[in-house]
N, C-alpha and C positions, 0 to 999 in steps of 0.2 A: 504494499500499497503505500509505502515510504516513497520509494521508488516513480511508483504512478503520479505521484503527487509532484514529485520533482520533475518528471517529464509534462504534465500539464504544466508547470510553473515557466519553464520553459518554455514553452509553445505560444505561452500567452508574452512572454518576453519577445522572441522573436516574431510576432505576428504586430508587436507594438514598435519594434526598431524598423521592419519592415513598412509599416503605415507612416512612422513619421520621414523616413527617406522618401516615401511616394506624393506626401504632405509637400517635401521640400520642393522636391522635384517640379510640382504643380504649384508655386507657387511665384507669383507674376512677379515681383521683387527680385527672389533668386533665381530667376530666369533672365532677367535684365541683365543683373548684374556679372552673371556668368558669360550672358552673351557680350556684355561692354568687354573683359576679359580678354576673351576669345579675339575680338575685334583689335585690341590694342596692341596683341603681339610681333608686332613690326616695330624693329630695333636698329641700331646702328652698328652690330656687332661686325658686320662684311667688311663696314668701313675702316672701324679700328683694328682690323687683323692684317689689312696691308702695311707691312712691315718695310720701312727704307732699308734699301741694301739689301733685301732676300734675306739667304739661309748664311751668308758670308759676312753677316753685320753682326757678329756675334759682340754681346755687351755696348753696340755702337760704337766701336773702337776705330773702322775700318770705313766708315762711310760718316757723315758727317750728317746728323737728324735735323730733318726737314720739320719745321713749323706747319701745322693746317693750312694755312692761308698760304704758306709757299706750296705747298702742294696741289691747293687746288688751283693754285694759279700758274703752275708748269704741268701738271700732269692733267692730261684732259679728260681718260679715261677715269682716272681718279676721282675729277671733279665731277663728271658725267652722273658716274657713280651714288658719288655723296649725296648730290642734289637732285636724284630720283629718289634716295633713302631719307632723307629728312622731307622729301616732298612727300612721301608715302607715311613716314613715320606722323605728320603732323596732320594729315588725312585721316589716319587710322584713331587717333585721338578725336578729333572733331565728330567722328562718325559716332564713337562711346558715347561720348558727353550728349551730341544730341539724342541717342537711342535713351540714356539715363534721364534726360529732360522731358522726352515724349511720356515715358512710364511714369515720371512723378505727378503728370499730370491726370494722371489716374487713381492716384494714392490719396487715401484719406487717414489712415491712423499713422499719427507720430511717430512711433516705432519704427515702422517702414517707412517714414520719409530719414529718417535716423539713420537708415539702411544706404539708400537712396543718395541722401546728402555727401555720405562717407564716401563713396564711391565718385561720384561728383568732383569733390573735392580734390582726389589724388589725382586726377586727369587733367581737371584746371589746372593743378599746378606743375604735373607733367609736361601738358603741352606748351606753357608758359616758359616752363625752363627751354626748352627746343628753342621757341623763337626767341628768346633774350640771347642764347648763344648763338644765333645765326644773325646778330642785328635788326629784328624785329620788334624794336620797343613798345612801339605803342601797342601791337596787338599781344604782347606779352604784359603789358600791365594791365589790359582788360581782362584776360583769364586769370591772370594772379591775384587782382585786386576781388572779383567773382570768389575767386578758392579761396582769399582773405576772409571774407562777407560769410561765407559757410563756416568757419572755423578761426579765427581770429588769435584762438591761442597755439597753432601754427607755428613755430617760428622759422622753419625751412622758407616757408610762405613769406613770411615779414622780412628776412633776409634779401627773397630775390627781390622784392618788391623796393627794398632800398635801394639796390644796385640799379633796375629801372629806374627808378628816379631819379637818381644822380646821374645816370646816363644821360637822361631825358634834359636837366638840370643844365648839364655841362653844354649842349649843343643850341638849347634855347636861346632867340636873341633876348636883350632886354624886354620886358612885360610883364603883364599880369600873368601869363602862362607860365613864365621862368618862375616868378614868384613862387606861383602855387607849388610848380614842381618841387623847388626849393623846401618848401614847407611840409612838403610828403616823404621827399627824400630826407627831413630833419626826424621825424615823428617816426618812419621805419627804420633809420641809424639807432635811433635812440631804443627803440625796443630790439630789436638785435644784439644791441650793449648789454642789456637787462641777461638775454642769455648768455654771451659769448662775450663780456669783458676785456676779454685779451684778445680781441680780435684787431691787429695793426690795421688792416684792411677797412676795415667799420671806422675805426677813430679818425683813421687819415681821409675819409669821404666826408665823414663829420667837423673835420676841422678846415678842408677843401671850402664849405657851402660858405662856415661861419667867416673863414678868410676874404671870401668872394664877399660878402654881407657885412663886410667891415666890423662884425662881433667879435675883434680883436682878444678880449677877455676871456673869450670863453675857449677860440681856435687853440693861443699860445699854449693851454695847459695841456690839450692833446697832445700837441706838436711833441711836449716836450714827454709826455708821457710814450711814446711811440720808439722816441729818442734811448730810454731807459729800457727799454725791451730789445732796442735795434737801433745800437749805436750807429750806423753805416746807412741809417735810411734817410736818402740823398733828399727825396722832394721833401721830407719833414723840416730838413735845412733847409730848404731855398723858403719851405712856408715859414719860416721863422726870420730868417732873410729879411722876406718881402714885408713881414707887420714892421719888424725895427725901423726897415726905410720910411714905408708909410705914416709909421709913429715918427718920423724925425731922429731918431735915433741914429744918424748915419754910421757912427764909429763900429756900434754893434752890428748894425747891417755888414758891413766889410768884414768885418773879424768872422764871422758867418759864411759870407762868400770865398773868402779864402781857406779856410777849414773845408769847405766843400770842394774847391777847385782842388786842392790836396788828397783829398779824400777817393775822389774821382781819379786822379793821375794814377795814384796808388793803387784803386780795382785793377786799372785800366793795363799795369805794368807784372799785374799779381798770374802766376801761369803753373795751375796743377787741376791734375783732373778731377780730384775730388772736391774742389770749391766747383757752385752753382756757374752756371753755363750765364755770360752777361753779354746783354744786347750793348755791341761796342757805338753801332750807330747815335741809341738813345743817349747814353752816354756823352756823345761826341758834340750832340745839340745842347744838353744842357751844359757841358762843360762851354759854348760858345754864350748863350744866354749869360752865364755866371760873366765869363769875362768883361760881356758889354755892358753889364753890372756894374762892375769893378772900374772901368774904364770911368764911366760917369762918377761914379762916387769919387776917383783920385782925381777927375779933374775938378771937382767941386770945391776937396780938400787944400788943394794947390791953389785955389781962386779962393779959398777961405768963404766959402759958402757953407752954413750950419744946417 
């Protein structure tokens, strides 16, 4: 009798499990999410696997590595495949978002809306990230903002919004749109610092906007914080020099420019496989700017201008 009772119990449990699985498979929300996931499977694995130098490029020692942009500019086959895969990736994500949007229109229960919103937020963030990586700032902002509206606690979305608004702020001409972009960038940069207080790029972005807007009392401590973490952060040194110059402290500005000039020359002369690869072209451009500014400061000093 005891074994028969156990058998009945197992049959009931099996039936319940089958019923649950059937119920889940028939649930419209579950079906929509699984279909969206299936649609969204396109990715860039094929592009990232195209290594420079082929099998002879062991550890990158025999062939100079090309940046993604250089490969796109010089390798027609790679460029065409990259564009096709990027377009396909974004199209798949947009299709998944449209499917979830359409499903949501027919959903009344709050718990089911949560499931839909969770998937929507993920795809909107993913699409916005791909768009931002490929210079589509306005489209990225639209999708990332919607992603953030669904889940304002997602620090990854806030971080990408900070990058997007900062990029937009830097290219817009003076006016109300630039001012609004700056306000949004500051908001999301501050949010990002709450979760990543040691992020040098975030601190630098915030300091750049403050410097551009003349809020030097907020910009200078950020530049100094960055230099405390990275004494060779050239852009922060240049930011400090600009602040000193704008505030009329010409001797301080000159000393910082001279310090930065010496640092750049030192970096250019270093030759080591273990050091991070330097962008010599960028360093040369900064060196030219520094020397032009120093020439102005030296001339002013000789003329007795404070």
